C-alpha positions in Angstrom: 0.0 0.0 0.0 1.1 3.6 -0.6 -0.1 4.9 2.8 -3.0 6.6 1.2 -5.3 3.6 0.8 -4.2 3.0 -2.8 -2.1 0.5 -4.6 1.7 1.1 -5.1 2.4 2.8 -8.4 -1.2 3.6 -9.1 -0.7 7.3 -9.1 2.4 7.0 -11.3 0.4 4.9 -13.8 -2.5 7.4 -13.9 0.0 10.2 -14.5 1.6 8.3 -17.4 -1.8 7.6 -19.0 -2.8 11.2 -18.5 0.4 12.4 -20.3 -0.3 9.9 -23.2 -3.9 11.1 -23.5 -2.7 14.7 -23.5 -0.1 14.1 -26.2 -2.8 12.4 -28.4 -5.2 15.3 -27.9 -2.4 17.8 -28.6 -1.4 16.0 -31.8 -5.0 16.0 -33.1 -5.4 19.7 -32.3 -2.0 20.5 -34.0 -3.0 18.6 -37.1 -6.3 20.4 -37.4 -5.0 23.9 -36.8 -2.0 23.5 -39.1 -4.4 22.6 -41.8 -6.3 25.8 -41.1 -3.2 28.0 -41.5 -1.9 28.2 -38.0 1.8 27.7 -37.1 3.1 26.2 -33.9 4.7 28.4 -31.3 5.5 28.2 -27.6 4.2 25.3 -25.7 0.7 24.4 -26.7 0.0 27.6 -28.6 -0.7 28.0 -32.4 -0.7 31.3 -34.3 -2.3 32.8 -37.3 -1.0 36.2 -38.3 -3.1 39.0 -39.9 -2.1 42.6 -40.7 -3.5 44.1 -37.5 -3.8 41.1 -35.2 -2.6 37.7 -34.3 -5.1 34.9 -33.6 -3.8 32.6 -30.9 -5.2 29.2 -30.1 -3.9 27.6 -26.9 -4.6 24.1 -25.5 -5.0 24.2 -21.7 -5.1 21.2 -19.4 -7.4 21.2 -16.4 -5.6 21.0 -13.1 -8.4 18.8 -11.8 -8.5 15.9 -14.3 -8.1 14.9 -17.9 -10.1 17.7 -19.5 -8.5 20.0 -22.0 -9.7 23.3 -23.2 -9.1 25.2 -26.4 -8.6 28.9 -25.7 -8.9 31.5 -28.4 -7.2 34.9 -28.1 -6.8 38.0 -30.2 -3.5 39.9 -29.9 -4.0 43.5 -31.2 -0.7 44.6 -32.7 -1.6 48.2 -32.0 -1.3 47.5 -28.3 1.8 45.2 -28.2 4.8 44.0 -30.3 5.0 40.4 -29.1 5.0 38.1 -32.1 4.2 35.0 -30.1 2.0 35.9 -27.2 0.5 33.2 -25.0 -3.3 33.0 -25.3 -3.8 34.2 -21.7 -1.8 37.4 -22.5 -4.2 38.3 -25.4 -6.3 41.4 -25.4 -9.5 39.5 -26.2 -9.9 35.9 -25.0 -12.6 33.2 -25.2 -12.7 29.5 -24.1 -14.2 27.5 -26.9 -16.7 25.2 -25.3 -20.3 24.2 -25.5 -21.1 27.0 -23.1 -19.2 29.7 -25.0 -22.3 30.8 -27.1 -20.6 29.7 -30.3 -21.6 26.8 -32.5 -18.6 24.6 -31.7 -20.3 21.2 -31.7 -19.2 18.7 -29.0 -15.8 20.3 -28.6 -15.7 19.4 -24.9 -15.8 15.7 -25.6 -13.4 16.1 -28.5 -10.8 17.6 -26.1 -11.4 15.2 -23.3 -8.2 13.3 -22.5 -9.2 10.7 -20.0 -12.0 9.3 -22.1 -10.0 9.2 -25.3 -11.2 5.7 -26.1 -14.8 7.0 -26.3 -14.2 8.8 -29.6 -12.0 8.0 -32.5 -9.4 10.4 -33.9 -11.4 11.0 -37.1 -14.4 12.1 -35.1 -12.3 14.4 -32.9 -10.7 15.9 -36.0 -14.1 16.5 -37.6 -15.5 18.2 -34.5 -12.4 20.4 -34.1 -12.2 21.3 -37.8 -15.9 22.3 -37.9 -15.5 24.3 -34.7 -12.5 26.2 -35.9 -13.6 26.7 -39.5 -15.8 29.7 -39.1 -16.5 32.1 -41.9 -14.3 35.2 -42.0 -15.9 38.3 -40.6 -17.1 40.9 -43.2 -14.7 43.6 -42.0 
C-alpha cells in the first residue's frame, strides 16, 4: 500500500496515462489547426498572423482531471509588439466550449483526454475542424 489507501504505483500509472492522452489530444489539435493555416509556437499555442492582429489558439489542461480546453485569443498589434503571445496574454480571450455561445459542436468531448477511447481520432478531428472553420468576418 502507498499509505493513502491506494495501490503502489497507481498514481504513477495514472500520471503516465494522462500524459499519453494529453499528447494524443495535442497531436490531433496540432494537425487540425495547421491545416487551417496556424503555425506552432511556444508550448501548446498556435498562431495565425493577420495585418492588424494575431489569432492565438492555446490548449490548456485542467488541473483537476483529464479535461483539455481550447482557448482563443486575439492579440492586437496596436497594443503590443509580441509576435508569439500566450493565449492568456491576449487582449481578447474566449474559451471554446459548448457554453461559449458559439456553435462549436461537441468540442468538450473532442478535447477530453481521460476518455480518449470513447471517440476515435477522425471524429475528434471532424469536430475540431468544424468548430475552428468559421467564416471570415465581413470587415
